[in-house]
DSSP file (Angstrom, degrees, kcal/mol; ACC not computed):
  #  RESIDUE AA STRUCTURE BP1 BP2  ACC     N-H-->O    O-->H-N    N-H-->O    O-->H-N    TCO  KAPPA ALPHA  PHI   PSI    X-CA   Y-CA   Z-CA
    1    1 A X     >        0   0    0      0, 0.0     4,-2.5     0, 0.0     5,-0.2   0.000 360.0 360.0 360.0 -17.7   48.4  -32.6 -120.8
    2    2 A X  H  >  +     0   0    0      1,-0.2     4,-2.4     2,-0.2     5,-0.2   0.893 360.0  50.8 -62.1 -40.5   45.6  -30.8 -119.0
    3    3 A X  H  > S+     0   0    0      2,-0.2     4,-2.4     1,-0.2    -1,-0.2   0.920 111.1  48.8 -64.7 -43.4   47.1  -31.3 -115.6
    4    4 A X  H  > S+     0   0    0      2,-0.2     4,-2.8     1,-0.2     5,-0.2   0.924 110.8  50.4 -61.6 -44.8   50.4  -29.9 -116.8
    5    5 A X  H  X S+     0   0    0     -4,-2.5     4,-2.8     1,-0.2     5,-0.2   0.933 111.9  47.0 -60.2 -46.8   48.8  -26.9 -118.3
    6    6 A X  H  X S+     0   0    0     -4,-2.4     4,-1.7     1,-0.2    -1,-0.2   0.907 113.1  49.2 -63.0 -41.9   46.8  -26.1 -115.1
    7    7 A X  H  X S+     0   0    0     -4,-2.4     4,-0.6     2,-0.2    -2,-0.2   0.936 114.6  44.2 -63.4 -46.8   49.9  -26.5 -113.0
    8    8 A X  H ><>S+     0   0    0     -4,-2.8     5,-2.5     1,-0.2     3,-1.1   0.912 112.6  50.9 -65.8 -42.8   52.0  -24.3 -115.1
    9    9 A X  H ><5S+     0   0    0     -4,-2.8     3,-1.4     1,-0.3    -1,-0.2   0.802 102.4  60.7 -67.7 -27.2   49.4  -21.6 -115.5
   10   10 A X  H 3<5S+     0   0    0     -4,-1.7    -1,-0.3     1,-0.3    -2,-0.2   0.739 106.0  48.7 -68.7 -20.3   48.9  -21.5 -111.8
   11   11 A X  T <<5S-     0   0    0     -3,-1.1    -1,-0.3    -4,-0.6    -2,-0.2   0.134 127.1-101.6-101.3  17.3   52.6  -20.5 -111.6
   12   12 A X  T < 5S+     0   0    0     -3,-1.4     2,-0.3     1,-0.3    -3,-0.2   0.722  80.5 133.5  67.7  25.7   52.1  -17.8 -114.3
   13   13 A X      < -     0   0    0     -5,-2.5     2,-0.4    -6,-0.1    -1,-0.3  -0.806  42.0-152.4 -97.9 148.0   53.6  -19.9 -117.1
   14   14 A X        -     0   0    0     -2,-0.3     2,-0.4    -3,-0.1    -9,-0.0  -0.981   4.4-143.5-123.3 132.5   51.8  -20.1 -120.4
   15   15 A X        -     0   0    0     -2,-0.4     2,-0.7   -10,-0.1     3,-0.1  -0.791  19.5-128.2 -91.0 133.7   52.0  -22.9 -122.9
   16   16 A X     >  -     0   0    0     -2,-0.4     4,-1.3     1,-0.2    -2,-0.0  -0.722  13.8-158.8 -80.3 119.2   51.9  -22.0 -126.5
   17   17 A X  T  4 S+     0   0    0     -2,-0.7    -1,-0.2     1,-0.2    23,-0.1   0.777  91.4  44.5 -70.8 -25.7   49.2  -24.1 -128.1
   18   18 A X  T  4 S+     0   0    0      1,-0.1    -1,-0.2    27,-0.1    28,-0.1   0.745 116.6  43.8 -90.0 -24.2   50.8  -23.7 -131.6
   19   19 A X  T  4 S+     0   0    0     26,-0.1     2,-0.3     2,-0.0    -2,-0.2   0.573  84.7 110.6 -97.2 -10.8   54.4  -24.4 -130.6
   20   20 A X     <  +     0   0    0     -4,-1.3    26,-1.2    20,-0.0     2,-0.3  -0.485  41.3 171.2 -73.1 130.3   53.9  -27.3 -128.3
   21   21 A X  E     -a   46   0A   0     -2,-0.3     2,-0.3    24,-0.2    26,-0.2  -0.890  12.1-159.9-131.3 162.0   55.2  -30.6 -129.7
   22   22 A X  E     -a   47   0A   0     24,-2.4    26,-2.8    -2,-0.3     2,-0.4  -0.978  11.5-143.6-143.6 158.5   55.7  -34.1 -128.2
   23   23 A X  E     -a   48   0A   0     -2,-0.3     2,-0.8    24,-0.2    26,-0.1  -0.985  17.0-139.2-120.3 129.9   57.6  -37.3 -128.7
   24   24 A X        -     0   0    0     24,-0.5     2,-0.5    -2,-0.4    -2,-0.0  -0.811  21.3-154.1 -88.2 113.6   56.1  -40.7 -128.0
   25   25 A X        -     0   0    0     -2,-0.8     2,-0.9    36,-0.1    36,-0.2  -0.780   4.8-148.0 -93.5 127.7   58.8  -42.8 -126.3
   26   26 A X        +     0   0    0     34,-2.0     5,-0.0    -2,-0.5    -2,-0.0  -0.824  21.9 172.6 -96.7 102.1   58.5  -46.5 -126.7
   27   27 A X        +     0   0    0     -2,-0.9     2,-0.3     3,-0.1    -1,-0.2   0.540  62.4  44.2 -89.9  -7.8   59.9  -48.0 -123.5
   28   28 A X  S    S-     0   0    0      2,-0.2     0, 0.0     1,-0.0     0, 0.0  -0.889  81.3-118.8-132.2 165.8   58.9  -51.5 -124.2
   29   29 A X  S    S+     0   0    0     -2,-0.3     2,-0.4     2,-0.1    -1,-0.0   0.586  82.4 107.2 -78.5  -9.7   59.0  -53.9 -127.2
   30   30 A X        -     0   0    0      1,-0.0     2,-0.3     2,-0.0    -2,-0.2  -0.557  63.7-146.3 -72.1 124.6   55.2  -54.2 -127.1
   31   31 A X        -     0   0    0     -2,-0.4     2,-0.4    -5,-0.0    -2,-0.1  -0.715   7.5-154.6 -94.8 145.4   53.7  -52.3 -130.0
   32   32 A X        -     0   0    0     -2,-0.3    -2,-0.0     1,-0.1     0, 0.0  -0.961  13.4-156.7-120.3 134.3   50.4  -50.6 -129.7
   33   33 A X  S    S+     0   0    0     -2,-0.4     2,-0.5     2,-0.1    -1,-0.1   0.701  70.1  98.2 -79.4 -19.6   48.1  -49.9 -132.6
   34   34 A X  S    S-     0   0    0      1,-0.0     2,-0.3     0, 0.0    -2,-0.1  -0.570  71.9-139.3 -74.5 120.4   46.4  -47.1 -130.7
   35   35 A X        -     0   0    0     -2,-0.5     2,-0.4     1,-0.0    -2,-0.1  -0.634  12.8-133.8 -78.8 135.0   47.8  -43.7 -131.7
   36   36 A X        -     0   0    0     -2,-0.3     2,-0.5     2,-0.0   -12,-0.1  -0.748  18.8-162.8 -88.7 133.8   48.4  -41.3 -128.9
   37   37 A X        -     0   0    0     -2,-0.4     2,-0.4     2,-0.0     9,-0.1  -0.971   6.7-149.0-122.0 119.9   47.1  -37.8 -129.6
   38   38 A X        -     0   0    0     -2,-0.5     7,-3.0     7,-0.4     2,-0.4  -0.719  21.3-177.0 -87.5 133.7   48.4  -34.9 -127.4
   39   39 A X  E     -B   44   0B   0     -2,-0.4     2,-0.5     5,-0.3     5,-0.2  -0.977  27.4-161.8-133.5 145.1   45.9  -32.0 -126.9
   40   40 A X  E >  S-B   43   0B   0      3,-2.9     3,-2.3    -2,-0.4     2,-0.4  -0.951  79.3 -53.8-119.1 105.7   45.9  -28.7 -125.2
   41   41 A X  T 3  S-     0   0    0     -2,-0.5   -39,-0.1     1,-0.3     0, 0.0  -0.495 122.7 -22.6  55.7-115.5   42.2  -27.8 -124.9
   42   42 A X  T 3  S+     0   0    0     -2,-0.4     2,-0.4    -3,-0.1    -1,-0.3   0.544 117.6 100.1 -99.0  -7.8   41.0  -28.2 -128.5
   43   43 A X  E <   -B   40   0B   0     -3,-2.3    -3,-2.9     1,-0.0     2,-0.5  -0.662  68.8-136.9 -83.5 128.2   44.5  -27.7 -130.2
   44   44 A X  E     -B   39   0B   0     -2,-0.4    -5,-0.3    -5,-0.2     2,-0.2  -0.726  17.1-133.5 -85.3 127.9   46.3  -30.9 -131.2
   45   45 A X        -     0   0    0     -7,-3.0    -7,-0.4    -2,-0.5     2,-0.2  -0.587  26.7-108.2 -79.9 142.8   50.0  -30.9 -130.4
   46   46 A X  E     -a   21   0A   0    -26,-1.2   -24,-2.4    -2,-0.2     2,-0.4  -0.489  25.5-134.7 -73.6 136.5   52.3  -32.1 -133.2
   47   47 A X  E     -a   22   0A   0     -2,-0.2     2,-0.3   -26,-0.2   -24,-0.2  -0.791  25.2-169.9 -91.6 132.8   53.9  -35.5 -132.8
   48   48 A X  E     -a   23   0A   0    -26,-2.8   -24,-0.5    -2,-0.4     3,-0.1  -0.859  30.3-138.7-120.4 155.0   57.7  -35.5 -133.6
   49   49 A X  S    S+     0   0    0     -2,-0.3    11,-2.6     1,-0.3    12,-0.3   0.774  92.0   0.6 -79.4 -28.9   60.1  -38.4 -134.1
   50   50 A X  E     -C   59   0C   0      9,-0.2     2,-0.3    10,-0.1    -1,-0.3  -0.983  65.9-172.1-153.1 158.1   62.7  -36.4 -132.1
   51   51 A X  E     -C   58   0C   0      7,-2.0     7,-3.1    -2,-0.3     2,-0.5  -0.990  28.7-110.1-151.7 158.1   63.1  -33.1 -130.4
   52   52 A X  E     +C   57   0C   0     -2,-0.3     2,-0.4     5,-0.2     5,-0.2  -0.774  36.5 173.5 -91.6 127.7   65.8  -31.0 -128.7
   53   53 A X  E >   -C   56   0C   0      3,-3.1     3,-1.9    -2,-0.5    -2,-0.0  -0.965  69.0 -19.5-138.7 118.6   65.5  -30.7 -125.0
   54   54 A X  T 3  S-     0   0    0     -2,-0.4     3,-0.1     1,-0.3    -1,-0.1   0.850 128.0 -50.5  51.8  40.9   68.1  -29.0 -122.8
   55   55 A X  T 3  S+     0   0    0      1,-0.3     2,-0.3    56,-0.0    -1,-0.3   0.362 119.1 104.3  85.0  -5.1   70.7  -29.3 -125.6
   56   56 A X  E <   -C   53   0C   0     -3,-1.9    -3,-3.1    14,-0.0     2,-0.6  -0.824  69.1-128.1-109.6 149.3   70.1  -33.1 -126.1
   57   57 A X  E     -C   52   0C   0     -2,-0.3     2,-0.5    -5,-0.2    10,-0.3  -0.866  23.8-159.9 -95.6 118.6   68.3  -34.7 -129.0
   58   58 A X  E     -C   51   0C   0     -7,-3.1    -7,-2.0    -2,-0.6     2,-0.4  -0.881   4.9-162.7-103.1 124.3   65.6  -37.1 -127.7
   59   59 A X  E >   -C   50   0C   0     -2,-0.5     3,-1.2     4,-0.5    -9,-0.2  -0.846  20.9-138.0-107.6 143.3   64.4  -39.7 -130.1
   60   60 A X  T 3  S+     0   0    0    -11,-2.6   -34,-2.0    -2,-0.4   -10,-0.1   0.687 100.7  62.3 -71.2 -18.7   61.2  -41.7 -129.6
   61   61 A X  T 3  S-     0   0    0    -12,-0.3    -1,-0.2   -36,-0.2     3,-0.1   0.232 112.6-113.3 -94.4  15.3   62.8  -45.0 -130.7
   62   62 A X  S <  S+     0   0    0     -3,-1.2     2,-0.2     1,-0.2    -2,-0.1   0.614  75.3 129.1  66.8  16.3   65.4  -45.0 -127.8
   63   63 A X        -     0   0    0      1,-0.1    -4,-0.5     4,-0.0    -1,-0.2  -0.531  49.2-156.0 -94.4 166.6   68.3  -44.4 -130.2
   64   64 A X     >  +     0   0    0     -2,-0.2     4,-2.7    52,-0.2     5,-0.2   0.223  58.8 112.4-125.6  12.3   71.0  -41.8 -129.8
   65   65 A X  H  > S+     0   0    0      1,-0.2     4,-2.3     2,-0.2     5,-0.2   0.897  81.5  46.8 -56.6 -44.7   72.2  -41.4 -133.4
   66   66 A X  H  > S+     0   0    0      1,-0.2     4,-2.3     2,-0.2    -1,-0.2   0.875 112.5  50.5 -66.3 -36.6   70.9  -37.9 -133.8
   67   67 A X  H  > S+     0   0    0    -10,-0.3     4,-2.8     2,-0.2    -2,-0.2   0.896 109.4  50.6 -68.7 -40.2   72.3  -36.8 -130.5
   68   68 A X  H  X S+     0   0    0     -4,-2.7     4,-2.3     2,-0.2    -2,-0.2   0.944 112.8  46.2 -61.1 -47.9   75.8  -38.2 -131.4
   69   69 A X  H  X S+     0   0    0     -4,-2.3     4,-2.1    -5,-0.2    -2,-0.2   0.895 113.2  50.2 -61.4 -40.8   75.7  -36.3 -134.7
   70   70 A X  H  X S+     0   0    0     -4,-2.3     4,-2.3     2,-0.2    -2,-0.2   0.925 110.3  48.5 -64.2 -45.5   74.5  -33.2 -132.9
   71   71 A X  H  X S+     0   0    0     -4,-2.8     4,-2.2     1,-0.2    -2,-0.2   0.883 110.8  51.2 -64.4 -38.3   77.2  -33.3 -130.2
   72   72 A X  H  X S+     0   0    0     -4,-2.3     4,-2.3     2,-0.2    -1,-0.2   0.914 110.3  50.1 -63.4 -42.0   79.9  -33.9 -132.9
   73   73 A X  H  X S+     0   0    0     -4,-2.1     4,-2.0     2,-0.2    -2,-0.2   0.889 109.8  49.7 -62.4 -40.4   78.5  -30.8 -134.8
   74   74 A X  H  X S+     0   0    0     -4,-2.3     4,-2.2     2,-0.2    -1,-0.2   0.887 109.4  52.4 -66.5 -38.8   78.7  -28.7 -131.6
   75   75 A X  H  X S+     0   0    0     -4,-2.2     4,-2.4     1,-0.2    -2,-0.2   0.908 108.7  50.3 -61.9 -41.7   82.3  -29.8 -131.1
   76   76 A X  H  X S+     0   0    0     -4,-2.3     4,-2.7     2,-0.2    -2,-0.2   0.883 108.0  53.3 -64.9 -37.3   83.2  -28.8 -134.6
   77   77 A X  H  X S+     0   0    0     -4,-2.0     4,-1.8     2,-0.2    -2,-0.2   0.935 111.2  45.6 -61.1 -45.1   81.6  -25.4 -134.0
   78   78 A X  H  X S+     0   0    0     -4,-2.2     4,-1.0     1,-0.2    -2,-0.2   0.892 112.6  51.6 -65.0 -38.7   83.6  -24.8 -130.9
   79   79 A X  H >< S+     0   0    0     -4,-2.4     3,-0.6     1,-0.2     4,-0.2   0.916 107.8  51.8 -63.9 -43.6   86.8  -26.0 -132.8
   80   80 A X  H >< S+     0   0    0     -4,-2.7     3,-1.1     1,-0.3     4,-0.3   0.861 106.1  54.5 -62.7 -35.5   86.1  -23.6 -135.6
   81   81 A X  H 3< S+     0   0    0     -4,-1.8     3,-0.3     1,-0.2    -1,-0.3   0.788 112.6  44.5 -66.7 -24.9   85.9  -20.7 -133.2
   82   82 A X  T XX S+     0   0    0     -4,-1.0     4,-2.7    -3,-0.6     3,-1.2   0.296  78.1 107.2-101.6   9.0   89.3  -21.7 -131.8
   83   83 A X  H <> S+     0   0    0     -3,-1.1     4,-2.3     1,-0.3    -1,-0.2   0.799  71.3  65.6 -61.5 -27.5   91.1  -22.3 -135.1
   84   84 A X  H 34 S+     0   0    0     -3,-0.3    -1,-0.3    -4,-0.3     4,-0.1   0.876 114.1  31.0 -59.6 -36.5   93.0  -19.1 -134.6
   85   85 A X  H X4 S+     0   0    0     -3,-1.2     3,-0.7     2,-0.1    -2,-0.2   0.891 121.6  48.7 -85.5 -45.9   94.7  -20.7 -131.6
   86   86 A X  H 3< S+     0   0    0     -4,-2.7    -3,-0.2     1,-0.2    -2,-0.2   0.750 116.7  40.8 -72.1 -24.9   94.7  -24.3 -132.8
   87   87 A X  T 3< S+     0   0    0     -4,-2.3     2,-0.5    -5,-0.3    -1,-0.2   0.395  85.8 111.9-104.0   2.3   96.1  -23.7 -136.3
   88   88 A X    X   -     0   0    0     -3,-0.7     3,-0.9    -5,-0.2    -4,-0.0  -0.661  56.5-154.1 -79.6 123.3   98.7  -21.1 -135.3
   89   89 A X  T 3  S+     0   0    0     -2,-0.5    -1,-0.1     1,-0.2     4,-0.1   0.700  92.1  62.3 -71.0 -18.7  102.3  -22.5 -135.7
   90   90 A X  T 3  S+     0   0    0      2,-0.1     2,-0.4    -3,-0.0    -1,-0.2   0.706  85.3  86.7 -79.2 -20.0  103.6  -20.1 -133.0
   91   91 A X  S <  S-     0   0    0     -3,-0.9     5,-0.1    -6,-0.2    -6,-0.0  -0.688  89.9-113.6 -82.5 128.3  101.4  -21.7 -130.3
   92   92 A X    >>  -     0   0    0     -2,-0.4     4,-1.9     1,-0.1     3,-0.5  -0.291  16.9-125.5 -62.1 144.3  103.2  -24.7 -128.7
   93   93 A X  H 3> S+     0   0    0      1,-0.2     4,-2.5     2,-0.2     5,-0.2   0.806 109.8  61.1 -62.9 -28.7  101.5  -28.0 -129.4
   94   94 A X  H 3> S+     0   0    0      2,-0.2     4,-2.0     1,-0.2    -1,-0.2   0.906 106.4  45.6 -63.0 -41.0  101.3  -28.7 -125.6
   95   95 A X  H <> S+     0   0    0     -3,-0.5     4,-2.5     2,-0.2    -2,-0.2   0.876 111.4  52.6 -69.1 -38.0   99.1  -25.6 -125.2
   96   96 A X  H  X S+     0   0    0     -4,-1.9     4,-2.5     2,-0.2    -2,-0.2   0.915 109.4  49.6 -62.0 -43.2   97.0  -26.6 -128.2
   97   97 A X  H  X S+     0   0    0     -4,-2.5     4,-2.3     2,-0.2    -2,-0.2   0.914 111.9  47.6 -62.3 -43.7   96.4  -30.0 -126.6
   98   98 A X  H  X S+     0   0    0     -4,-2.0     4,-2.0     2,-0.2    -1,-0.2   0.902 110.9  51.7 -64.1 -40.9   95.4  -28.4 -123.3
   99   99 A X  H  X>S+     0   0    0     -4,-2.5     4,-2.6     1,-0.2     5,-0.7   0.913 109.6  49.9 -61.9 -43.5   93.1  -26.0 -125.1
  100  100 A X  I  <>S+     0   0    0     -4,-2.5     5,-2.7     1,-0.2     4,-0.3   0.925 112.4  47.5 -59.8 -45.1   91.4  -28.9 -126.9
  101  101 A X  I  <5S+     0   0    0     -4,-2.3     5,-0.3     1,-0.2    -1,-0.2   0.824 118.7  39.8 -67.3 -31.7   91.0  -30.8 -123.6
  102  102 A X  I  <5S+     0   0    0     -4,-2.0    -2,-0.2    -5,-0.2    -1,-0.2   0.818 131.6  16.7 -89.1 -32.3   89.6  -27.8 -121.8
  103  103 A X  I  X5S+     0   0    0     -4,-2.6     4,-1.0    -5,-0.2    -3,-0.2   0.858 127.1  34.5-108.9 -54.2   87.3  -26.2 -124.4
  104  104 A X  I  ><S+     0   0    0     -5,-0.7     4,-2.2    -4,-0.3     5,-0.2   0.949 114.1  50.6 -77.2 -50.1   86.5  -28.5 -127.3
  105  105 A X  H  ><S+     0   0    0     -5,-2.7     4,-2.2     1,-0.2    -1,-0.2   0.904 109.6  49.3 -60.6 -45.4   86.3  -32.0 -125.7
  106  106 A X  H  4 S+     0   0    0     -5,-0.3     4,-0.5    -6,-0.3    -1,-0.2   0.879 111.2  51.7 -62.3 -34.0   83.9  -31.0 -122.9
  107  107 A X  H >< S+     0   0    0     -4,-1.0     3,-0.6     1,-0.2    -1,-0.2   0.915 112.6  45.2 -64.1 -42.2   81.6  -29.3 -125.4
  108  108 A X  H 3< S+     0   0    0     -4,-2.2    -2,-0.2     1,-0.2    -1,-0.2   0.827 118.0  42.9 -70.2 -32.9   81.6  -32.4 -127.6
  109  109 A X  T >< S+     0   0    0     -4,-2.2     3,-1.9    -5,-0.2     4,-0.2   0.297  77.5 136.0-100.7   9.1   81.0  -34.8 -124.6
  110  110 A X  T <  S+     0   0    0     -3,-0.6    -3,-0.0    -4,-0.5    -4,-0.0  -0.402  80.8   2.9 -61.2 122.7   78.3  -32.7 -122.7
  111  111 A X  T >  S+     0   0    0     -2,-0.2     3,-0.8     1,-0.1    -1,-0.3   0.532  91.0 121.4  84.2   7.4   75.6  -35.1 -121.6
  112  112 A X  G X   +     0   0    0     -3,-1.9     3,-1.6     1,-0.2     5,-0.1   0.568  47.8  88.5 -82.5  -6.0   77.1  -38.3 -122.8
  113  113 A X  G 3  S+     0   0    0      1,-0.3    -1,-0.2    -4,-0.2    -3,-0.1   0.710  92.1  45.5 -65.8 -17.2   77.2  -40.0 -119.4
  114  114 A X  G <  S+     0   0    0     -3,-0.8    -1,-0.3     2,-0.0     2,-0.2   0.403  86.2 119.2-102.8   1.9   73.6  -41.3 -120.0
  115  115 A X    <   -     0   0    0     -3,-1.6     2,-1.4     1,-0.1    -3,-0.0  -0.468  61.4-141.5 -69.7 132.7   74.2  -42.5 -123.6
  116  116 A X        -     0   0    0     -2,-0.2   -52,-0.2     0, 0.0    -1,-0.1  -0.696  39.7-156.5 -86.3  83.1   73.7  -46.3 -124.2
  117  117 A X        -     0   0    0     -2,-1.4     2,-0.3    -5,-0.1     3,-0.0  -0.198  16.6-159.6 -72.9 151.6   76.7  -46.2 -126.6
  118  118 A X     >  -     0   0    0      1,-0.0     4,-1.9     0, 0.0     3,-0.5  -0.770  37.0-103.5-115.8 165.9   77.4  -48.6 -129.4
  119  119 A X  H  > S+     0   0    0     -2,-0.3     4,-2.5     1,-0.2     5,-0.2   0.855 121.2  58.2 -59.6 -34.9   80.7  -49.3 -131.1
  120  120 A X  H  > S+     0   0    0      1,-0.2     4,-2.0     2,-0.2    -1,-0.2   0.866 105.6  49.4 -65.2 -35.0   79.7  -47.2 -134.1
  121  121 A X  H  > S+     0   0    0     -3,-0.5     4,-2.1     2,-0.2    -2,-0.2   0.915 111.1  48.8 -69.1 -42.7   79.1  -44.2 -131.8
  122  122 A X  H  X S+     0   0    0     -4,-1.9     4,-2.3     1,-0.2    -2,-0.2   0.911 111.0  51.3 -61.4 -42.1   82.5  -44.6 -130.2
  123  123 A X  H  X S+     0   0    0     -4,-2.5     4,-2.6     1,-0.2    -1,-0.2   0.903 107.8  51.7 -63.2 -42.1   84.1  -44.9 -133.6
  124  124 A X  H  X S+     0   0    0     -4,-2.0     4,-2.1     1,-0.2    -1,-0.2   0.909 111.2  47.8 -60.2 -42.4   82.4  -41.6 -134.8
  125  125 A X  H  X S+     0   0    0     -4,-2.1     4,-2.3     2,-0.2    -2,-0.2   0.888 112.1  49.4 -67.6 -38.8   83.7  -39.8 -131.7
  126  126 A X  H  X S+     0   0    0     -4,-2.3     4,-2.6     2,-0.2    -2,-0.2   0.913 110.3  50.4 -65.5 -42.7   87.3  -41.2 -132.2
  127  127 A X  H  X S+     0   0    0     -4,-2.6     4,-2.4     1,-0.2    -2,-0.2   0.914 110.9  49.5 -61.5 -42.9   87.3  -40.2 -135.9
  128  128 A X  H  X S+     0   0    0     -4,-2.1     4,-2.3     2,-0.2    -1,-0.2   0.920 110.6  49.9 -61.9 -44.3   86.1  -36.7 -135.0
  129  129 A X  H  X S+     0   0    0     -4,-2.3     4,-2.6     1,-0.2     5,-0.2   0.933 111.9  47.4 -60.6 -46.5   88.9  -36.3 -132.4
  130  130 A X  H  X S+     0   0    0     -4,-2.6     4,-1.8     1,-0.2    -1,-0.2   0.885 111.6  50.7 -65.2 -38.4   91.6  -37.5 -134.8
  131  131 A X  H  < S+     0   0    0     -4,-2.4    -1,-0.2    -5,-0.2    -2,-0.2   0.884 112.8  46.7 -66.5 -37.3   90.4  -35.1 -137.5
  132  132 A X  H  < S+     0   0    0     -4,-2.3    -2,-0.2     1,-0.2    -1,-0.2   0.914 114.8  45.3 -69.7 -42.0   90.4  -32.2 -135.1
  133  133 A X  H  <        0   0    0     -4,-2.6    -2,-0.2     1,-0.3    -1,-0.2   0.764 360.0 360.0 -75.7 -23.4   93.8  -33.0 -133.7
  134  134 A X     <        0   0    0     -4,-1.8    -1,-0.3    -5,-0.2    -2,-0.2   0.509 360.0 360.0 -67.8 360.0   95.3  -33.6 -137.1
């Protein structure tokens, strides 16, 4: 981390020694008994199992369950903001469908192109879609 700190500080960025956290990503099946400890000078950085980065939840165990749940939650937030339009009986269902496709669905699916999806993740997304459209 020392190289990163020096590079950032040379560009007038400052790393917070108390707020910095890291996730150890296990990219291979080989397990190591040696614990990795991240440090900034003498301050030890906290190790997390997952963290939010650019709107995505990154897990150290290469799973995406937390990210799927997070994206579904964000979709529901966007849907709740639009309930005035989506639940109004005077608005034609064709317009509601278009609104869902343009506003809610892209919010829910942001960043999923890199997901290594499982059938359970697809099923969760389908259930959410059906509950919203119902």
